[in-house]
CHARMM-style PDB file with segment names, atoms N, HN, CA, C and O in Angstrom:
ATOM      1  N   UNK     1     121.400 -70.670  51.924  1.00  0.00      PROA
ATOM      2  CA  UNK     1     121.048 -71.756  52.720  1.00  0.00      PROA
ATOM      3  C   UNK     1     121.033 -73.051  51.725  1.00  0.00      PROA
ATOM      4  O   UNK     1     120.507 -73.023  50.612  1.00  0.00      PROA
ATOM      5  N   UNK     2     121.607 -74.051  52.218  1.00  0.00      PROA
ATOM      6  HN  UNK     2     122.033 -74.074  53.123  1.00  0.00      PROA
ATOM      7  CA  UNK     2     121.685 -75.345  51.395  1.00  0.00      PROA
ATOM      8  C   UNK     2     120.645 -76.370  51.884  1.00  0.00      PROA
ATOM      9  O   UNK     2     120.631 -76.725  53.063  1.00  0.00      PROA
ATOM     10  N   UNK     3     119.862 -76.796  51.066  1.00  0.00      PROA
ATOM     11  HN  UNK     3     119.873 -76.507  50.108  1.00  0.00      PROA
ATOM     12  CA  UNK     3     118.904 -77.922  51.500  1.00  0.00      PROA
ATOM     13  C   UNK     3     118.978 -78.957  50.386  1.00  0.00      PROA
ATOM     14  O   UNK     3     119.353 -78.625  49.261  1.00  0.00      PROA
ATOM     15  N   UNK     4     118.644 -80.147  50.666  1.00  0.00      PROA
ATOM     16  HN  UNK     4     118.339 -80.416  51.579  1.00  0.00      PROA
ATOM     17  CA  UNK     4     118.674 -81.209  49.786  1.00  0.00      PROA
ATOM     18  C   UNK     4     117.377 -82.054  49.914  1.00  0.00      PROA
ATOM     19  O   UNK     4     116.840 -82.156  51.017  1.00  0.00      PROA
ATOM     20  N   UNK     5     116.881 -82.637  48.861  1.00  0.00      PROA
ATOM     21  HN  UNK     5     117.317 -82.554  47.965  1.00  0.00      PROA
ATOM     22  CA  UNK     5     115.721 -83.601  48.947  1.00  0.00      PROA
ATOM     23  C   UNK     5     116.333 -84.809  49.352  1.00  0.00      PROA
ATOM     24  O   UNK     5     117.352 -85.207  48.787  1.00  0.00      PROA
ATOM     25  N   UNK     6     115.740 -85.502  50.392  1.00  0.00      PROA
ATOM     26  HN  UNK     6     114.912 -85.178  50.851  1.00  0.00      PROA
ATOM     27  CA  UNK     6     116.259 -86.742  50.939  1.00  0.00      PROA
ATOM     28  C   UNK     6     115.730 -87.909  50.066  1.00  0.00      PROA
ATOM     29  O   UNK     6     114.594 -87.950  49.592  1.00  0.00      PROA
ATOM     30  N   UNK     7     116.712 -88.872  49.908  1.00  0.00      PROA
ATOM     31  HN  UNK     7     117.634 -88.838  50.293  1.00  0.00      PROA
ATOM     32  CA  UNK     7     116.198 -90.132  49.173  1.00  0.00      PROA
ATOM     33  C   UNK     7     115.708 -91.166  50.215  1.00  0.00      PROA
ATOM     34  O   UNK     7     116.132 -91.132  51.370  1.00  0.00      PROA
ATOM     35  N   UNK     8     114.841 -92.054  49.808  1.00  0.00      PROA
ATOM     36  HN  UNK     8     114.497 -92.082  48.870  1.00  0.00      PROA
ATOM     37  CA  UNK     8     114.254 -93.036  50.665  1.00  0.00      PROA
ATOM     38  C   UNK     8     115.386 -93.834  51.425  1.00  0.00      PROA
ATOM     39  O   UNK     8     115.241 -94.169  52.601  1.00  0.00      PROA
ATOM     40  N   UNK     9     116.426 -94.098  50.756  1.00  0.00      PROA
ATOM     41  HN  UNK     9     116.544 -93.826  49.801  1.00  0.00      PROA
ATOM     42  CA  UNK     9     117.455 -94.811  51.418  1.00  0.00      PROA
ATOM     43  C   UNK     9     118.248 -93.970  52.535  1.00  0.00      PROA
ATOM     44  O   UNK     9     118.745 -94.530  53.512  1.00  0.00      PROA
ATOM     45  N   UNK    10     118.321 -92.769  52.348  1.00  0.00      PROA
ATOM     46  HN  UNK    10     117.918 -92.313  51.554  1.00  0.00      PROA
ATOM     47  CA  UNK    10     118.876 -91.863  53.339  1.00  0.00      PROA
ATOM     48  C   UNK    10     118.069 -91.775  54.603  1.00  0.00      PROA
ATOM     49  O   UNK    10     118.597 -91.517  55.685  1.00  0.00      PROA
ATOM     50  N   UNK    11     116.776 -91.993  54.454  1.00  0.00      PROA
ATOM     51  HN  UNK    11     116.346 -92.203  53.576  1.00  0.00      PROA
ATOM     52  CA  UNK    11     115.827 -91.805  55.622  1.00  0.00      PROA
ATOM     53  C   UNK    11     115.444 -93.193  56.219  1.00  0.00      PROA
ATOM     54  O   UNK    11     114.636 -93.274  57.145  1.00  0.00      PROA
ATOM     55  N   UNK    12     116.016 -94.229  55.692  1.00  0.00      PROA
ATOM     56  HN  UNK    12     116.672 -94.163  54.940  1.00  0.00      PROA
ATOM     57  CA  UNK    12     115.540 -95.558  56.141  1.00  0.00      PROA
ATOM     58  C   UNK    12     116.073 -95.658  57.599  1.00  0.00      PROA
ATOM     59  O   UNK    12     117.247 -95.448  57.904  1.00  0.00      PROA
ATOM     60  N   UNK    13     115.096 -95.996  58.453  1.00  0.00      PROA
ATOM     61  HN  UNK    13     114.143 -96.167  58.205  1.00  0.00      PROA
ATOM     62  CA  UNK    13     115.375 -96.143  59.932  1.00  0.00      PROA
ATOM     63  C   UNK    13     115.371 -94.834  60.701  1.00  0.00      PROA
ATOM     64  O   UNK    13     115.677 -94.831  61.893  1.00  0.00      PROA
ATOM     65  N   UNK    14     115.042 -93.746  60.077  1.00  0.00      PROA
ATOM     66  HN  UNK    14     114.792 -93.748  59.109  1.00  0.00      PROA
ATOM     67  CA  UNK    14     115.036 -92.451  60.764  1.00  0.00      PROA
ATOM     68  C   UNK    14     113.986 -92.435  61.859  1.00  0.00      PROA
ATOM     69  O   UNK    14     112.878 -92.938  61.672  1.00  0.00      PROA
ATOM     70  N   UNK    15     114.339 -91.847  63.021  1.00  0.00      PROA
ATOM     71  HN  UNK    15     115.239 -91.438  63.172  1.00  0.00      PROA
ATOM     72  CA  UNK    15     113.257 -91.681  64.086  1.00  0.00      PROA
ATOM     73  C   UNK    15     112.760 -90.326  64.031  1.00  0.00      PROA
ATOM     74  O   UNK    15     113.495 -89.378  64.308  1.00  0.00      PROA
ATOM     75  N   UNK    16     111.509 -90.175  63.677  1.00  0.00      PROA
ATOM     76  HN  UNK    16     110.911 -90.945  63.453  1.00  0.00      PROA
ATOM     77  CA  UNK    16     110.819 -88.874  63.417  1.00  0.00      PROA
ATOM     78  C   UNK    16     110.266 -88.444  64.674  1.00  0.00      PROA
ATOM     79  O   UNK    16     109.697 -89.238  65.423  1.00  0.00      PROA
ATOM     80  N   UNK    17     110.421 -87.084  64.970  1.00  0.00      PROA
ATOM     81  HN  UNK    17     110.883 -86.438  64.361  1.00  0.00      PROA
ATOM     82  CA  UNK    17     109.839 -86.457  66.213  1.00  0.00      PROA
ATOM     83  C   UNK    17     108.895 -85.299  65.842  1.00  0.00      PROA
ATOM     84  O   UNK    17     109.239 -84.420  65.051  1.00  0.00      PROA
ATOM     85  N   UNK    18     107.752 -85.330  66.411  1.00  0.00      PROA
ATOM     86  HN  UNK    18     107.472 -86.044  67.054  1.00  0.00      PROA
ATOM     87  CA  UNK    18     106.778 -84.216  66.139  1.00  0.00      PROA
ATOM     88  C   UNK    18     106.778 -83.334  67.367  1.00  0.00      PROA
ATOM     89  O   UNK    18     106.864 -83.793  68.506  1.00  0.00      PROA
ATOM     90  N   UNK    19     106.675 -82.000  67.072  1.00  0.00      PROA
ATOM     91  HN  UNK    19     106.606 -81.628  66.146  1.00  0.00      PROA
ATOM     92  CA  UNK    19     106.669 -81.059  68.160  1.00  0.00      PROA
ATOM     93  C   UNK    19     105.607 -81.367  69.241  1.00  0.00      PROA
ATOM     94  O   UNK    19     104.502 -81.802  68.914  1.00  0.00      PROA
ATOM     95  N   UNK    20     105.951 -81.136  70.550  1.00  0.00      PROA
ATOM     96  HN  UNK    20     106.848 -80.783  70.815  1.00  0.00      PROA
ATOM     97  CA  UNK    20     104.952 -81.191  71.532  1.00  0.00      PROA
ATOM     98  C   UNK    20     103.923 -80.120  71.481  1.00  0.00      PROA
ATOM     99  O   UNK    20     102.956 -80.179  72.240  1.00  0.00      PROA
ATOM    100  N   UNK    21     104.072 -79.130  70.620  1.00  0.00      PROA
ATOM    101  HN  UNK    21     104.857 -79.082  70.003  1.00  0.00      PROA
ATOM    102  CA  UNK    21     103.159 -78.015  70.388  1.00  0.00      PROA
ATOM    103  C   UNK    21     102.152 -78.547  69.319  1.00  0.00      PROA
ATOM    104  O   UNK    21     101.158 -77.850  69.113  1.00  0.00      PROA
ATOM    105  N   UNK    22     102.287 -79.578  68.694  1.00  0.00      PROA
ATOM    106  HN  UNK    22     103.095 -80.144  68.861  1.00  0.00      PROA
ATOM    107  CA  UNK    22     101.368 -80.107  67.661  1.00  0.00      PROA
ATOM    108  C   UNK    22     100.257 -80.801  68.432  1.00  0.00      PROA
ATOM    109  O   UNK    22     100.485 -81.592  69.347  1.00  0.00      PROA
ATOM    110  N   UNK    23      99.011 -80.455  68.002  1.00  0.00      PROA
ATOM    111  HN  UNK    23      98.825 -79.813  67.259  1.00  0.00      PROA
ATOM    112  CA  UNK    23      97.879 -81.113  68.555  1.00  0.00      PROA
ATOM    113  C   UNK    23      97.587 -82.419  68.029  1.00  0.00      PROA
ATOM    114  O   UNK    23      98.230 -82.801  67.051  1.00  0.00      PROA
ATOM    115  N   UNK    24      96.712 -83.152  68.535  1.00  0.00      PROA
ATOM    116  HN  UNK    24      96.189 -82.842  69.329  1.00  0.00      PROA
ATOM    117  CA  UNK    24      96.263 -84.536  67.947  1.00  0.00      PROA
ATOM    118  C   UNK    24      95.166 -84.276  66.976  1.00  0.00      PROA
ATOM    119  O   UNK    24      94.727 -85.274  66.404  1.00  0.00      PROA
ATOM    120  N   UNK    25      94.667 -83.183  66.697  1.00  0.00      PROA
ATOM    121  HN  UNK    25      95.024 -82.372  67.162  1.00  0.00      PROA
ATOM    122  CA  UNK    25      93.623 -82.945  65.731  1.00  0.00      PROA
ATOM    123  C   UNK    25      94.066 -82.690  64.327  1.00  0.00      PROA
ATOM    124  O   UNK    25      93.274 -82.243  63.497  1.00  0.00      PROA
ATOM    125  N   UNK    26      95.330 -82.966  64.034  1.00  0.00      PROA
ATOM    126  HN  UNK    26      95.974 -83.329  64.708  1.00  0.00      PROA
ATOM    127  CA  UNK    26      95.818 -82.706  62.642  1.00  0.00      PROA
ATOM    128  C   UNK    26      96.366 -81.383  62.601  1.00  0.00      PROA
ATOM    129  O   UNK    26      97.077 -81.001  63.531  1.00  0.00      PROA
ATOM    130  N   UNK    27      96.104 -80.617  61.590  1.00  0.00      PROA
ATOM    131  HN  UNK    27      95.527 -80.927  60.835  1.00  0.00      PROA
ATOM    132  CA  UNK    27      96.646 -79.226  61.441  1.00  0.00      PROA
ATOM    133  C   UNK    27      97.974 -79.317  60.705  1.00  0.00      PROA
ATOM    134  O   UNK    27      98.378 -80.353  60.178  1.00  0.00      PROA
ATOM    135  N   UNK    28      98.601 -78.194  60.708  1.00  0.00      PROA
ATOM    136  HN  UNK    28      98.273 -77.353  61.137  1.00  0.00      PROA
ATOM    137  CA  UNK    28      99.887 -78.057  59.941  1.00  0.00      PROA
ATOM    138  C   UNK    28     101.071 -78.434  60.875  1.00  0.00      PROA
ATOM    139  O   UNK    28     101.489 -77.612  61.690  1.00  0.00      PROA
ATOM    140  N   UNK    29     101.593 -79.628  60.766  1.00  0.00      PROA
ATOM    141  HN  UNK    29     101.253 -80.296  60.104  1.00  0.00      PROA
ATOM    142  CA  UNK    29     102.614 -80.100  61.615  1.00  0.00      PROA
ATOM    143  C   UNK    29     103.833 -80.657  60.816  1.00  0.00      PROA
ATOM    144  O   UNK    29     103.645 -81.230  59.743  1.00  0.00      PROA
ATOM    145  N   UNK    30     104.956 -80.506  61.286  1.00  0.00      PROA
ATOM    146  HN  UNK    30     105.108 -80.040  62.157  1.00  0.00      PROA
ATOM    147  CA  UNK    30     106.135 -81.048  60.702  1.00  0.00      PROA
ATOM    148  C   UNK    30     106.758 -81.971  61.659  1.00  0.00      PROA
ATOM    149  O   UNK    30     106.513 -81.902  62.863  1.00  0.00      PROA
ATOM    150  N   UNK    31     107.599 -82.878  61.123  1.00  0.00      PROA
ATOM    151  HN  UNK    31     107.798 -82.934  60.144  1.00  0.00      PROA
ATOM    152  CA  UNK    31     108.355 -83.867  61.902  1.00  0.00      PROA
ATOM    153  C   UNK    31     109.877 -83.634  61.547  1.00  0.00      PROA
ATOM    154  O   UNK    31     110.216 -83.188  60.451  1.00  0.00      PROA
ATOM    155  N   UNK    32     110.726 -83.948  62.497  1.00  0.00      PROA
ATOM    156  HN  UNK    32     110.450 -84.309  63.387  1.00  0.00      PROA
ATOM    157  CA  UNK    32     112.245 -83.742  62.315  1.00  0.00      PROA
ATOM    158  C   UNK    32     112.851 -85.048  62.768  1.00  0.00      PROA
ATOM    159  O   UNK    32     112.430 -85.691  63.730  1.00  0.00      PROA
ATOM    160  N   UNK    33     113.902 -85.403  61.984  1.00  0.00      PROA
ATOM    161  HN  UNK    33     114.244 -84.881  61.203  1.00  0.00      PROA
ATOM    162  CA  UNK    33     114.691 -86.560  62.267  1.00  0.00      PROA
ATOM    163  C   UNK    33     116.164 -86.151  62.319  1.00  0.00      PROA
ATOM    164  O   UNK    33     116.575 -85.301  61.528  1.00  0.00      PROA
ATOM    165  N   UNK    34     116.956 -86.704  63.195  1.00  0.00      PROA
ATOM    166  HN  UNK    34     116.622 -87.393  63.837  1.00  0.00      PROA
ATOM    167  CA  UNK    34     118.342 -86.454  63.269  1.00  0.00      PROA
ATOM    168  C   UNK    34     119.115 -87.400  62.190  1.00  0.00      PROA
ATOM    169  O   UNK    34     118.781 -88.577  62.056  1.00  0.00      PROA
ATOM    170  N   UNK    35     120.044 -86.885  61.517  1.00  0.00      PROA
ATOM    171  HN  UNK    35     120.316 -85.929  61.625  1.00  0.00      PROA
ATOM    172  CA  UNK    35     120.741 -87.540  60.452  1.00  0.00      PROA
ATOM    173  C   UNK    35     122.250 -87.519  60.738  1.00  0.00      PROA
ATOM    174  O   UNK    35     122.695 -86.724  61.566  1.00  0.00      PROA
ATOM    175  N   UNK    36     122.998 -88.317  60.118  1.00  0.00      PROA
ATOM    176  HN  UNK    36     122.637 -88.963  59.446  1.00  0.00      PROA
ATOM    177  CA  UNK    36     124.512 -88.334  60.294  1.00  0.00      PROA
ATOM    178  C   UNK    36     125.075 -86.970  60.071  1.00  0.00      PROA
ATOM    179  O   UNK    36     124.569 -86.213  59.242  1.00  0.00      PROA
ATOM    180  N   UNK    37     126.070 -86.653  60.763  1.00  0.00      PROA
ATOM    181  HN  UNK    37     126.481 -87.267  61.437  1.00  0.00      PROA
ATOM    182  CA  UNK    37     126.814 -85.420  60.624  1.00  0.00      PROA
ATOM    183  C   UNK    37     126.103 -84.144  61.175  1.00  0.00      PROA
ATOM    184  O   UNK    37     126.449 -83.005  60.862  1.00  0.00      PROA
ATOM    185  N   UNK    38     125.087 -84.437  62.016  1.00  0.00      PROA
ATOM    186  HN  UNK    38     124.806 -85.362  62.270  1.00  0.00      PROA
ATOM    187  CA  UNK    38     124.293 -83.267  62.642  1.00  0.00      PROA
ATOM    188  C   UNK    38     123.344 -82.737  61.797  1.00  0.00      PROA
ATOM    189  O   UNK    38     122.706 -81.746  62.152  1.00  0.00      PROA
ATOM    190  N   UNK    39     123.136 -83.333  60.578  1.00  0.00      PROA
ATOM    191  HN  UNK    39     123.654 -84.138  60.289  1.00  0.00      PROA
ATOM    192  CA  UNK    39     122.016 -82.797  59.657  1.00  0.00      PROA
ATOM    193  C   UNK    39     120.698 -83.219  60.289  1.00  0.00      PROA
ATOM    194  O   UNK    39     120.605 -84.143  61.097  1.00  0.00      PROA
ATOM    195  N   UNK    40     119.633 -82.431  59.835  1.00  0.00      PROA
ATOM    196  HN  UNK    40     119.709 -81.680  59.178  1.00  0.00      PROA
ATOM    197  CA  UNK    40     118.281 -82.809  60.183  1.00  0.00      PROA
ATOM    198  C   UNK    40     117.345 -82.847  58.920  1.00  0.00      PROA
ATOM    199  O   UNK    40     117.412 -82.021  58.010  1.00  0.00      PROA
ATOM    200  N   UNK    41     116.472 -83.890  58.969  1.00  0.00      PROA
ATOM    201  HN  UNK    41     116.418 -84.561  59.708  1.00  0.00      PROA
ATOM    202  CA  UNK    41     115.464 -84.108  57.921  1.00  0.00      PROA
ATOM    203  C   UNK    41     114.168 -83.545  58.481  1.00  0.00      PROA
ATOM    204  O   UNK    41     113.874 -83.587  59.675  1.00  0.00      PROA
ATOM    205  N   UNK    42     113.436 -83.026  57.543  1.00  0.00      PROA
ATOM    206  HN  UNK    42     113.675 -82.992  56.572  1.00  0.00      PROA
ATOM    207  CA  UNK    42     112.123 -82.387  57.941  1.00  0.00      PROA
ATOM    208  C   UNK    42     111.047 -82.843  56.953  1.00  0.00      PROA
ATOM    209  O   UNK    42     111.284 -82.805  55.746  1.00  0.00      PROA
ATOM    210  N   UNK    43     109.838 -83.284  57.437  1.00  0.00      PROA
ATOM    211  HN  UNK    43     109.645 -83.315  58.417  1.00  0.00      PROA
ATOM    212  CA  UNK    43     108.850 -83.676  56.572  1.00  0.00      PROA
ATOM    213  C   UNK    43     107.468 -83.297  57.063  1.00  0.00      PROA
ATOM    214  O   UNK    43     107.311 -83.012  58.251  1.00  0.00      PROA
ATOM    215  N   UNK    44     106.469 -83.281  56.215  1.00  0.00      PROA
ATOM    216  HN  UNK    44     106.596 -83.513  55.251  1.00  0.00      PROA
ATOM    217  CA  UNK    44     105.141 -83.046  56.510  1.00  0.00      PROA
ATOM    218  C   UNK    44     104.476 -84.132  57.277  1.00  0.00      PROA
ATOM    219  O   UNK    44     104.295 -85.211  56.712  1.00  0.00      PROA
ATOM    220  N   UNK    45     104.079 -83.951  58.560  1.00  0.00      PROA
ATOM    221  HN  UNK    45     104.226 -83.075  59.019  1.00  0.00      PROA
ATOM    222  CA  UNK    45     103.516 -85.192  59.323  1.00  0.00      PROA
ATOM    223  C   UNK    45     102.246 -85.702  58.740  1.00  0.00      PROA
ATOM    224  O   UNK    45     101.896 -86.856  58.988  1.00  0.00      PROA
ATOM    225  N   UNK    46     101.492 -84.881  57.942  1.00  0.00      PROA
ATOM    226  HN  UNK    46     101.777 -83.943  57.741  1.00  0.00      PROA
ATOM    227  CA  UNK    46     100.283 -85.358  57.403  1.00  0.00      PROA
ATOM    228  C   UNK    46     100.530 -86.197  56.146  1.00  0.00      PROA
ATOM    229  O   UNK    46      99.615 -86.880  55.687  1.00  0.00      PROA
ATOM    230  N   UNK    47     101.685 -86.166  55.603  1.00  0.00      PROA
ATOM    231  HN  UNK    47     102.429 -85.610  55.977  1.00  0.00      PROA
ATOM    232  CA  UNK    47     102.045 -86.846  54.378  1.00  0.00      PROA
ATOM    233  C   UNK    47     103.526 -87.320  54.438  1.00  0.00      PROA
ATOM    234  O   UNK    47     104.402 -86.820  53.733  1.00  0.00      PROA
ATOM    235  N   UNK    48     103.743 -88.335  55.345  1.00  0.00      PROA
ATOM    236  HN  UNK    48     103.031 -88.741  55.918  1.00  0.00      PROA
ATOM    237  CA  UNK    48     105.031 -88.833  55.599  1.00  0.00      PROA
ATOM    238  C   UNK    48     105.684 -89.501  54.444  1.00  0.00      PROA
ATOM    239  O   UNK    48     106.907 -89.640  54.440  1.00  0.00      PROA
ATOM    240  N   UNK    49     104.912 -89.942  53.419  1.00  0.00      PROA
ATOM    241  HN  UNK    49     103.918 -89.829  53.422  1.00  0.00      PROA
ATOM    242  CA  UNK    49     105.524 -90.537  52.320  1.00  0.00      PROA
ATOM    243  C   UNK    49     106.023 -89.631  51.217  1.00  0.00      PROA
ATOM    244  O   UNK    49     106.679 -90.071  50.273  1.00  0.00      PROA
ATOM    245  N   UNK    50     105.667 -88.228  51.369  1.00  0.00      PROA
ATOM    246  HN  UNK    50     105.134 -87.871  52.136  1.00  0.00      PROA
ATOM    247  CA  UNK    50     106.169 -87.271  50.451  1.00  0.00      PROA
ATOM    248  C   UNK    50     107.662 -87.020  50.782  1.00  0.00      PROA
ATOM    249  O   UNK    50     108.249 -87.572  51.713  1.00  0.00      PROA
ATOM    250  N   UNK    51     108.220 -86.126  49.921  1.00  0.00      PROA
ATOM    251  HN  UNK    51     107.744 -85.678  49.164  1.00  0.00      PROA
ATOM    252  CA  UNK    51     109.563 -85.803  50.006  1.00  0.00      PROA
ATOM    253  C   UNK    51     109.944 -85.098  51.299  1.00  0.00      PROA
ATOM    254  O   UNK    51     109.164 -84.290  51.804  1.00  0.00      PROA
ATOM    255  N   UNK    52     111.057 -85.365  51.819  1.00  0.00      PROA
ATOM    256  HN  UNK    52     111.691 -86.021  51.409  1.00  0.00      PROA
ATOM    257  CA  UNK    52     111.639 -84.691  53.044  1.00  0.00      PROA
ATOM    258  C   UNK    52     112.827 -83.795  52.609  1.00  0.00      PROA
ATOM    259  O   UNK    52     113.501 -84.046  51.610  1.00  0.00      PROA
ATOM    260  N   UNK    53     113.025 -82.796  53.374  1.00  0.00      PROA
ATOM    261  HN  UNK    53     112.477 -82.592  54.185  1.00  0.00      PROA
ATOM    262  CA  UNK    53     114.179 -81.889  53.097  1.00  0.00      PROA
ATOM    263  C   UNK    53     115.263 -82.217  54.158  1.00  0.00      PROA
ATOM    264  O   UNK    53     114.933 -82.514  55.307  1.00  0.00      PROA
ATOM    265  N   UNK    54     116.542 -82.161  53.769  1.00  0.00      PROA
ATOM    266  HN  UNK    54     116.809 -81.920  52.837  1.00  0.00      PROA
ATOM    267  CA  UNK    54     117.634 -82.312  54.679  1.00  0.00      PROA
ATOM    268  C   UNK    54     118.335 -81.006  54.851  1.00  0.00      PROA
ATOM    269  O   UNK    54     118.724 -80.398  53.854  1.00  0.00      PROA
ATOM    270  N   UNK    55     118.514 -80.549  56.018  1.00  0.00      PROA
ATOM    271  HN  UNK    55     118.198 -81.043  56.828  1.00  0.00      PROA
ATOM    272  CA  UNK    55     119.212 -79.245  56.254  1.00  0.00      PROA
ATOM    273  C   UNK    55     120.568 -79.616  56.925  1.00  0.00      PROA
ATOM    274  O   UNK    55     120.656 -80.529  57.746  1.00  0.00      PROA
ATOM    275  N   UNK    56     121.566 -78.887  56.545  1.00  0.00      PROA
ATOM    276  HN  UNK    56     121.495 -78.145  55.878  1.00  0.00      PROA
ATOM    277  CA  UNK    56     122.973 -79.009  57.215  1.00  0.00      PROA
ATOM    278  C   UNK    56     122.884 -78.688  58.643  1.00  0.00      PROA
ATOM    279  O   UNK    56     121.949 -78.025  59.090  1.00  0.00      PROA
ATOM    280  N   UNK    57     123.819 -79.134  59.354  1.00  0.00      PROA
ATOM    281  HN  UNK    57     124.579 -79.672  58.991  1.00  0.00      PROA
ATOM    282  CA  UNK    57     123.947 -78.840  60.823  1.00  0.00      PROA
ATOM    283  C   UNK    57     123.967 -77.317  61.067  1.00  0.00      PROA
ATOM    284  O   UNK    57     123.277 -76.834  61.965  1.00  0.00      PROA
ATOM    285  N   UNK    58     124.690 -76.615  60.338  1.00  0.00      PROA
ATOM    286  HN  UNK    58     125.251 -77.007  59.609  1.00  0.00      PROA
ATOM    287  CA  UNK    58     124.850 -75.197  60.490  1.00  0.00      PROA
ATOM    288  C   UNK    58     123.533 -74.393  60.306  1.00  0.00      PROA
ATOM    289  O   UNK    58     123.118 -73.516  61.064  1.00  0.00      PROA
ATOM    290  N   UNK    59     122.935 -74.856  59.142  1.00  0.00      PROA
ATOM    291  HN  UNK    59     123.273 -75.568  58.527  1.00  0.00      PROA
ATOM    292  CA  UNK    59     121.643 -74.186  58.786  1.00  0.00      PROA
ATOM    293  C   UNK    59     120.616 -74.501  59.894  1.00  0.00      PROA
ATOM    294  O   UNK    59     119.915 -73.606  60.363  1.00  0.00      PROA
ATOM    295  N   UNK    60     120.536 -75.766  60.302  1.00  0.00      PROA
ATOM    296  HN  UNK    60     121.106 -76.493  59.921  1.00  0.00      PROA
ATOM    297  CA  UNK    60     119.562 -76.117  61.390  1.00  0.00      PROA
ATOM    298  C   UNK    60     119.797 -75.385  62.694  1.00  0.00      PROA
ATOM    299  O   UNK    60     118.857 -74.992  63.385  1.00  0.00      PROA
ATOM    300  N   UNK    61     121.132 -75.199  63.035  1.00  0.00      PROA
ATOM    301  HN  UNK    61     121.896 -75.518  62.473  1.00  0.00      PROA
ATOM    302  CA  UNK    61     121.371 -74.475  64.235  1.00  0.00      PROA
ATOM    303  C   UNK    61     121.021 -73.048  64.322  1.00  0.00      PROA
ATOM    304  O   UNK    61     120.610 -72.484  65.336  1.00  0.00      PROA
ATOM    305  N   UNK    62     121.252 -72.434  62.993  1.00  0.00      PROA
ATOM    306  HN  UNK    62     121.586 -72.893  62.169  1.00  0.00      PROA
ATOM    307  CA  UNK    62     120.840 -71.065  62.869  1.00  0.00      PROA
ATOM    308  C   UNK    62     119.299 -70.941  62.911  1.00  0.00      PROA
ATOM    309  O   UNK    62     118.773 -69.995  63.496  1.00  0.00      PROA
ATOM    310  N   UNK    63     118.584 -71.894  62.293  1.00  0.00      PROA
ATOM    311  HN  UNK    63     119.011 -72.663  61.818  1.00  0.00      PROA
ATOM    312  CA  UNK    63     117.142 -71.837  62.325  1.00  0.00      PROA
ATOM    313  C   UNK    63     116.560 -72.007  63.760  1.00  0.00      PROA
ATOM    314  O   UNK    63     115.665 -71.277  64.185  1.00  0.00      PROA
ATOM    315  N   UNK    64     117.120 -73.009  64.474  1.00  0.00      PROA
ATOM    316  HN  UNK    64     117.847 -73.602  64.128  1.00  0.00      PROA
ATOM    317  CA  UNK    64     116.692 -73.189  65.845  1.00  0.00      PROA
ATOM    318  C   UNK    64     116.882 -71.917  66.743  1.00  0.00      PROA
ATOM    319  O   UNK    64     116.005 -71.524  67.513  1.00  0.00      PROA
ATOM    320  N   UNK    65     118.055 -71.328  66.587  1.00  0.00      PROA
ATOM    321  HN  UNK    65     118.767 -71.648  65.962  1.00  0.00      PROA
ATOM    322  CA  UNK    65     118.407 -70.157  67.349  1.00  0.00      PROA
ATOM    323  C   UNK    65     117.407 -68.989  66.963  1.00  0.00      PROA
ATOM    324  O   UNK    65     116.947 -68.300  67.873  1.00  0.00      PROA
ATOM    325  N   UNK    66     117.063 -68.747  65.672  1.00  0.00      PROA
ATOM    326  HN  UNK    66     117.437 -69.307  64.933  1.00  0.00      PROA
ATOM    327  CA  UNK    66     116.077 -67.824  65.323  1.00  0.00      PROA
ATOM    328  C   UNK    66     114.713 -68.033  65.915  1.00  0.00      PROA
ATOM    329  O   UNK    66     114.034 -67.103  66.351  1.00  0.00      PROA
ATOM    330  N   UNK    67     114.326 -69.336  65.913  1.00  0.00      PROA
ATOM    331  HN  UNK    67     114.877 -70.091  65.558  1.00  0.00      PROA
ATOM    332  CA  UNK    67     113.039 -69.652  66.549  1.00  0.00      PROA
ATOM    333  C   UNK    67     113.033 -69.266  68.044  1.00  0.00      PROA
ATOM    334  O   UNK    67     112.123 -68.604  68.544  1.00  0.00      PROA
ATOM    335  N   UNK    68     114.121 -69.729  68.737  1.00  0.00      PROA
ATOM    336  HN  UNK    68     114.859 -70.266  68.331  1.00  0.00      PROA
ATOM    337  CA  UNK    68     114.207 -69.442  70.173  1.00  0.00      PROA
ATOM    338  C   UNK    68     114.258 -67.939  70.430  1.00  0.00      PROA
ATOM    339  O   UNK    68     113.737 -67.481  71.447  1.00  0.00      PROA
ATOM    340  N   UNK    69     114.884 -67.141  69.521  1.00  0.00      PROA
ATOM    341  HN  UNK    69     115.307 -67.513  68.695  1.00  0.00      PROA
ATOM    342  CA  UNK    69     114.896 -65.686  69.705  1.00  0.00      PROA
ATOM    343  C   UNK    69     113.707 -64.939  69.192  1.00  0.00      PROA
ATOM    344  O   UNK    69     113.714 -63.708  69.165  1.00  0.00      PROA
ATOM    345  N   UNK    70     112.575 -65.723  68.741  1.00  0.00      PROA
ATOM    346  HN  UNK    70     112.570 -66.723  68.763  1.00  0.00      PROA
ATOM    347  CA  UNK    70     111.293 -65.097  68.377  1.00  0.00      PROA
ATOM    348  C   UNK    70     111.393 -64.403  67.109  1.00  0.00      PROA
ATOM    349  O   UNK    70     110.582 -63.509  66.866  1.00  0.00      PROA
ATOM    350  N   UNK    71     112.321 -64.719  66.246  1.00  0.00      PROA
ATOM    351  HN  UNK    71     112.980 -65.445  66.443  1.00  0.00      PROA
ATOM    352  CA  UNK    71     112.417 -63.995  64.908  1.00  0.00      PROA
ATOM    353  C   UNK    71     111.224 -64.412  64.011  1.00  0.00      PROA
ATOM    354  O   UNK    71     111.066 -63.766  62.975  1.00  0.00      PROA
ATOM    355  N   UNK    72     110.444 -65.331  64.270  1.00  0.00      PROA
ATOM    356  HN  UNK    72     110.572 -65.856  65.112  1.00  0.00      PROA
ATOM    357  CA  UNK    72     109.385 -65.748  63.421  1.00  0.00      PROA
ATOM    358  C   UNK    72     107.988 -65.446  64.171  1.00  0.00      PROA
ATOM    359  O   UNK    72     106.940 -65.834  63.655  1.00  0.00      PROA
ATOM    360  N   UNK    73     107.988 -64.832  65.248  1.00  0.00      PROA
ATOM    361  HN  UNK    73     108.839 -64.516  65.667  1.00  0.00      PROA
ATOM    362  CA  UNK    73     106.733 -64.588  66.014  1.00  0.00      PROA
ATOM    363  C   UNK    73     105.959 -63.405  65.320  1.00  0.00      PROA
ATOM    364  OT1 UNK    73     104.883 -63.020  65.777  1.00  0.00      PROA
TER     365      UNK     73
END
């Protein structure tokens, strides 16, 4: 799996989305932003100024499929 730490300039203007499963009371939540080339950036919603990770399109697609298939349940 290939991941990269995102730079501030790479994330400038990113539109972050938090899961609808995340409650409003805090907790362990992540946010995801679409990046050029189908890549996805992921960050901790409780600490948005901290580093984000960027996943390639293929890795993100495989991860999303595994979640849908219940591989992490």
